N, C-alpha and C positions, 0 to 999 in steps of 0.2 A: 487084297491090296494093302488095306491099312495096317493088317497084322504083321505083313512083310516089311511094310515102312518102320512099323514101330521096332520090329526085331532089329533092322537095319541100325536104327537110332540107338538102340540098346548097346548092340555091338560097337558102334562108333563111341559111345560114352565109354564103355569099359575100355576100349583101345586109347582114348585119350587119358583116361586115368591111369593106365598102366604106362603111358608115355610121361605123364607127370612123376610118377613114381621112379621110372627110369632115370629121369632127369634129377631127382634129389639124390642119387649117387655122387653127382658132381660137388656136393656139400661137403663130403667125406664122411667116414663112419663115425668118429668121436662127436661131431656135430649132430649127426642123424640121431645118435643114440640119447644125446641130451634133448632133442626136441621130441623122441616119443616118450621119453621118461617124463619131461615137464608135461606135455599134453595128456599123459594118463592121470598123472597125479591132478591136473587141472579138471579131468572127467570124473576123477573118482571122490575128490573133496565135496561135491555137492551131494552126492548119495550119503557121504557121512554126516554131513549138515542135516540133511532130512532125517536120518536116524536119530541123531544125537538131540536136535531140536524138538522132534516128537517125544523122545522120551522126558525133556525138559517139561512139555505141556502135559504129558501124562502123568507126571510125578507132583504136579502141583497141587492138586486136591488131597492125596494122602499126606504130603508134607505141611500143608497147611492144617490139616486135623491133627496132625502128631505133635507138630510144636518144633521150636527151633533146635532143641537139644536130642530130636528123634533120628534114628537111622534113616527113615524116609526123607527126613529133611536133608541130611548129609548126602544121600544118593541124588537128591535134586540138584545139591550144589555142584556134586561131581559131574552130573550130565551137563549143568549149565557150563562149568569151565571146559569141560570137552567140546561143547557146542562153541564156545569163545576161542579157543585153541584152532579149531577147524576152521573158523571164519577168518581168523588172522592169518592163518598158513595160506588161505586161499588169495587174500590181498597180496600176501608176499610173492607168492609164486605167480601171480598174474603176470607182472612185468616181465619174468623170465621167459614166459611164453612168447611176449612181443620179441623179446630180445632174440631167442632162438630162431623165430621166424624171419627177423629181419637179416640175421646173421645166414641164414641159409639163402634167402632171397639174393642178398648182394653176392654171396659167393657162385651161385648158379648162374646169376646174370654175368658176373665178371666172366666166367668160363664161356657161357654162350657169346658173349660179346668179343671173346678172343676168338672163337671158331669163326664167328662173323667177318672179324680184320682178317684172320687168317685165310679165309676163303677169297675175300675181296681182293687179296693181294697175291693169290696164288697163281695167277696166270699170267704169263708174258705180256699179253696185249690187253687192249682196254676194251674189247667187245663187251664183256659183261656189263661194263658200267656206262656203256651206249645203248644197252638192250632196254627198252622202256619197261618190259615185263619185269626183268631182274631187277632194275633200278627202284620200281615201286615196291617189290618185296624187300629191298634193301632199306628203304625209307620208312616202311611200316614196322620192320624190327628194330632199326636204329631209334625210332621215335619212343616205342615201349620200354626199350631198354635204357634210354636216357632218361626218360620221365620216371620210371620205375611205378607207374601206374598199374598197369595189368601186364607185367612182364612174366616170361617163364620163372624166372624165381619166385615171385609172388604167389603164381601158380602152386609151385612146391611147397611155400610156407602155407599156403591156403589148405592143401592136403593134409598137413599135419595138424591144424587147427580143426579140420573136420575129425580127426581121430577124438578129440577132446570132446566134441559134440555128440558123437555117435556112442561114446563111452558112457557119458550121462544117459543117453536113451536107454542103452543096455542095463545100467544099474537101476533106474527107474522102473523099467519093465520088471526086473527080476523082483523088486520090492513088492510091486503090484501083484505079480504072479504068486509069490510067496505068502502073502498077507492076505490076499483077496481071492485071485482067480486067475490062472494061466489063460483063459479065454477073453478074461478083460484085458489081461496083460496084452495079449496078441492084437485084440481090437485097437488099443492106444496105439501100439507100433505101426499098424497098417495106417491108421489115421494120420499120424505123423510123416510117414513115408509118403503117403499120398499128397500131405500138403508140401512136402519137401521136392516132389516131383514136380508139383505146380510151380513152386519157386524157382528151383533149379533149371527144369525143363524149360519154364517161360524165360527164364533169362538167357539160356541156350538159344532159343528159337528167336527171341527180339535181337541178341547180338548177331544172329546170322542176317536177319532183315537188315541191320544198320552195315554189316560187312558188304552185303548186296547193293546197297546204296552209296558204295565208297567213292564212286564216280562224282554223282551228285553232291557229295560231301566236300570232296577236292575242288569242285567248281565254285563252292559257296567260300571255302577257304582260300581261293585265289581272289574272289571279287572282294573279300573282306581285306586281304593283305594288300590288294591294289589301291584299295581307298585309304590305307595308312601309310603307303609307301612315299618316301620323300621324293622319289624319281618321277613317279606317276602324278604325284600332287600337283607339280607345275602345270602340265598339261591340263589335268582335268579342271584346274582352276581358270585357266587361260581359255580354254575351248569350252567352259560352261558344262562340264560333263557330270558334276556331281549329282544332280537330280537323277540324270539317266542312270548312273551306277548305283544310286541309292534303290531306285525303282527296280531295276534289274536284279539287285541282290535281294530285294525282298520277294520278288517273284520266283527266282530260284530257289529261295530258302522255304517258301511255303511249299513248293513242288517237292522238296525233300521231307518236309515235315509231315504232311497229309499221309504219306504211306506209312511214316512211322507211328502216327496217331491210329490208324486204321490196324495196323499189326498190333498195337499195345491192346486195343480193344479185343481184338480176336485171341490173342495168347493169354489175357489176364482176366478176362471179363467173364465169359461163359464157363470156362473150364474150372474157375474158382468157386462158382456156385454150387456145382455138385460135390466139389471136394470138400466144401464147408459144410455142405449137408451132411456128408459122411460124418466129419469130425464131430459136428453137433450131436449126432446121432450117438456115436460111440461114446461120448463125453457123457451124456444123459444116462446110457446104460451103466456105465461105470460108476456113476454118482449114486444112481439109483440102487445097485447093488451094493456100495458101500452104506448107505442109509440103511437097507434093509438088514444087513448084517450088523450094523451097530445096533439097531432097534430090538435084535432078537436076544433076550437076556440069555440063552443057552448057547449062543454062538461063540462065545468066548472074544468077542469083539471089544476090545478095551478104548479108551480114550487116546492111547498111544498109538495104537494100530490104526484107529480112525483117522488122526492126524496125519499119520506116516503116508497113508494110501492117497488121501486127499491132497497132500503136497506132491507126491510122486505123480500122481496122475496130472495135476496141474502143470508142473515143471515140465513134464515128458510132453504135452500138448504144446506148451510154448515154444518147444524144440522144432516144430513145424514151420517157424517163422524165418525170415531173411538172415543169412549169416554174413554181417559185414566184413567179417575177418577172412572169409574163404568163398563165397558163392560167384562174385564178380571174378575174383582172381582165378579160380578153377575154370570159369566158364570162358574167359575172355583171354586170359594169360596165354594159353597156348596158341592163341591166334599169332602172336609174335614170333613164336618158335616154329611154327608151321611156315611162317614167311622165311625165318633164316633156312630153313630146311629146303624150301622150293629154292632159295638163293643158292645155296651149296651145290644142289644138285644141278641147277642151271650152269653153275660155274665148271662143274666137273665136265659138262657136255663141250665146253670150250678148249679141254685139255689143260695140261698144266707144264710148267718149264722143265726141261732136262735137268737131272741133278747137276750140281757143278763138277766139272773135271770129266763129264761124260763125253765132250768134244774135244780134240786136240786144239790148242792155241795156234792161231795164224798170223803170219807177219802182215805188216801193215800194208793197205793196197798199195800197188804200184803203176797199174795199167789202167782198167776200167773196172765201172759198175753198169753191169748188163741188165736190164728187165727182159729177160728172155721169154717172149710169148706170155706174158703175163695177163691173166685174166681175174677179175675180182668183182663181187658184189657183196654188200653188207648183209649179214646173218639176218634172215626174215625178210629179206627184200628180194625182188626178183629182177630190178634194174641193173643191168650191168655197167659197171663205172669203167673198166678197162675190159677189153675184149682183144687178147693176143697182143698186147702192147710190146713193141719192140724198142726198145730206148736204150742208147749207151751214153754214159756219162764219163768223160775223160777225167783221170785223176790228174790234180794238181791245177785244174783250169776252173773257170767260172762257167757254170752252165745255168740259164735263166729259163724258168717254165712260164708261158702265158697262155691264156684260152680264156673263153667265155665262164662265168660262173657255174659250177656243176660239171666243169671240165674233168675234174679228177685231181687238182693239183696238189691240194692239202692231203687228199688221200694217198697219193703216192708217196707223200712224207711219211705217212704213217706206216705204210707197206714197207719203206726202206729202214725205218726204225724199228721193224718188227712188232708193231703195235696191233697191227693185223698181219695174217699170213695169206698168200695169194690163194683164190679159189682154184687156179690152174697156173702152171708155168711156175718159173724160177727166178729168183733175183740173184745174179752172181757178181763175185767180186773177183777179178783176175782169174775168172773161170770157175771159181769155187762157191757153190751154194752157200748163202749167207747161214742157211739154217744148220750147217754142219759146224758152224764157229759157236764158242761159248757166248751166250747172249749177253752177259755182263760185259765181256771184252769187246763184243761187237758195239754195243751201244757206248762204251767208254771212247770210242773212236769219232762219236758224233756230236757237235754241238749244234743244239736245235734251238731257234727261236719260233715258237709256234705262233700262229696267227691269234689265236685266244691263249695269251701267255698266262701263268700263275703269278698271282700277287701274294706272296707269303708275308704274313703277320710276324715277320722277325724282323732282326736289324737289316740295315742296308748291306753290310758286308757279308751276312749270310745270304741275303737274297741274291748277290753276285756270286758268293762262293759256292753256292749250290749248282752251278754249272760244272764243278768238279769237287764234290763233297768231302774227297779224302785228303783235300789240300786247303781246308778252310783256315789255317793258320797262316797261309801265305797272304799276309797283309798287304806286302807290297805289290803282289800279282793283282789283288782286289782293287786297290788303289789305281794300279795302271789300267785296268779294265775301265773303271769309272772314268778315268781321264780320257781314255779313248773315244767315249761317246758324248763328252762334253759336258759331264755333270759334277766336275771336281768343287766349282765354287759353290753350286747349290747344296752339295753334300756337306762341305765344310761349314756352311751358315746353318745347318741343322743343330739341334740341342747338343747332341752327343755325336755329332758328326757321322762317321761311319756304324756306329753302334746305336744309332736312332732307330727305334723300333718303327717300322712303317704301318704304323694303325694308329689312328687318333685315340682310340678308347684306351690303348695301352698307357701307362704312365711314361711320360716324357716322349710320346710319340707323334709322328706327323704323317700326313699322306702326301702324295704327289698328283700331279695332273696325269692325264691319260698319255701324253706325249713323253712326259718324264718317266712313267713306269715303262713305256717300251723301251727306253733308252736303258733301263735297268735290266730288263730281258734280253736286249742286245749285248750288254755287259757280261751277263751270265754266260751267254755263249762264247763269248771271246775268252773269258775265263777258262773254260772247257779247253778251248783252242790252245792255250797256254799250257794246259797240264795234259798233253797226250791225244787231244781229239784232232783229228786230220780231215774230218769231213763236216763243213760248216753248212748248216741248211737254215735260210732264212725265209720264213713264210711272211710276206707281207711285212718286212722289218721296219718299214718307215709310215705305215699306215696313220699313225696317231702323230707324226711329226709335221711340222710346218713346212715349207718351201724351203726357207732358209736353213733350218736343222736337217732336212734332208739332203740338201746340197753339201752341207758341210760334212755329215757322215760319208757320203759317197766320194768326197775329196779324198779322204783317208782310207777308203775300203780297200784298195789295192796292197797299201801298206801293211793294214791290218791283217789282211788275210793271206799274205805272202806265203807260199808254199801249200797252201790248203786247196783242197777240193772244195768248191763252193755251189751250192744248188740254191740258186734264188728265185722266189716267186714273188711277183708283183704286178699290179694292175697299171704301175706308172712305167710308161714306155720309156721315158726319159731315163729312168734307172736301168732297164734291162739292156737296153741299147750297149751299155758297156761290157756285156758280157762276152766271152770268147764265143760261145754257142747259145742260140737261142732256139727253143723247142716248144712248138704250137701244139696244143693237145686239144683234139676235137672228137666227138663220137667215139671216145674210149681208145683213140689210138693217136700216133703222131701223125699230124697232118703237114707240118711244115718243120724243117730244121736248118740252121746254118747260123752264119754271123749276120749283123744287123744289115750290112751293105748288100750281102748276098740276098737276103730275104726282101729287102726292097727292091732290089733288081728283079727278082722274081714276081713282084707285083701280086703277091696273093693275099692270104688272109691277113697275115701279119702286116703287110704294107698298108692294107686298107684300114686296119685297127690303128695302126700307127698315125696315119694321117687324120683319121676322125679326131684322135686325141690330141694331135699338134693343132689341129684348127680350132678345136674348143678353147685350149690354153692362148692361142694367138687371140680369139675374140676376147676371152677375159682380160690379157694384157691391155688390148685396146680401149676396152671399156674402162678399166683403171685408169689409163692415161687420159681420157676423156673427163672422167671425173675429176681428175686433179686439175685439167685446165679450165673446166667450168666451175667456178665457186657455185657453193649451194645458196 
């Protein structure tokens, strides 16, 4: 069992090294050739130094006896100059090793980052970006690629650095073998490789322990970030939670740390005792053989050969140490690349967008949007959001969607925008499956304000203009959209008006309140309506607005959306009652539909929910009135 496990480990290591070697191809042939050359030189120069410095020490007695003008002294000076040149050359070349490694690392990481971004944007929908497993792989890969600590590129650079180290080992082994004994040379190599196995194998095993504890480490990171988060800081101080979270963080941290300590003892303590014993035994044998050879007058062992063997043996044994330029990089760096590979493979399982021009262009909708027996559940989940949903949305009219939380209102918007595809059934426009239309053309017809809208750290103008990104130069249209949501005075008061960046950390930047940001999102959708969008989707468009702002917006709603097909999602029944058609979703199907008056007459789910909300608002108004009449 153990032998089979070791064989599997060896195979896995070999595959990992081959994968790193394959990745180095991304750096390009010239850079690879430079790295190989530099690391070979870095590996060979110490061998030359051992030989030349041994010659210097070996020539000293003869040169001292012969005097300054003797050939022996001139030979000593020549050997000394060669040693000096070798030493200086090594110092000059060493920075080139770092430079070549960094160039390779940055180029490989750049290519891997490009592949990661290409994969993340390859699918027409957002399923992969909402898949917890793939999101975690994406975060892992992005973190290492951004910090450059243990990235795939660093693993490639580390592989070249190993070339220099093992070139040194080979050179020292050859010196010991030629001068002393090939058996002694082999013993040194085995001792070094055992030490390396302990170091490199220990790092690999220890890294795996850390990876296995990722969930615990993420929990620690969450508690640490929570304790320093400005938003959470308010509640933690008001509710007296600081001691509670400090104690919990300490407890969670120790639960993570104890297995790490145990693994470190298991991996590094006992294995290194017998590895060290072997290394000491081999060292003793080599040094003893060297001493015996040096003491034998007939053995032809000179001071030069003695110093050469001793230096080569000592330097070779030192190669059993930890390599800071390579070990962690090659042991951990591929973890990020494996995350990239898992993410890319996961992306492929979601499919990809049809190539541009694969589907014929379709005219704008003129009749209906029909959800024809549409069923849907999110990937990896069993709960059905819709089951054979049959819903018709009239073109050119306002349809409102209402229902309890979890009824699928926002999911319906995602399906309409083809951010997800139905599990079964078809969405048709004028009888045509929307999947038969070019995706970009279909989405260009949609102006959407999502419930969780984006807050771009760019200028006000760009934030609004992104609703029709091909028309960012339409400054008048952007200003008209801003005016339509009542933000003109606010934007004009900003330092650079519409060109003010909406982020405080940017030079000249500013931030907005939640309600003001929601108006920006509304303006973005309206700007898209100005430039070709004919279907306006508003998902909780006034959730962050106060009552007055909401009333002001809906007073202009009809004129702003004239001629458009509007799909309105809101929990506020005072808003949805203005719609031409109201659809009540429940249990994955249409429970009721009709105008406000029709649904109130039916006295069903909608009527019940409407009255509950109306009574609540009436109670709030009475309470406010009594507060005004009764001084505090």
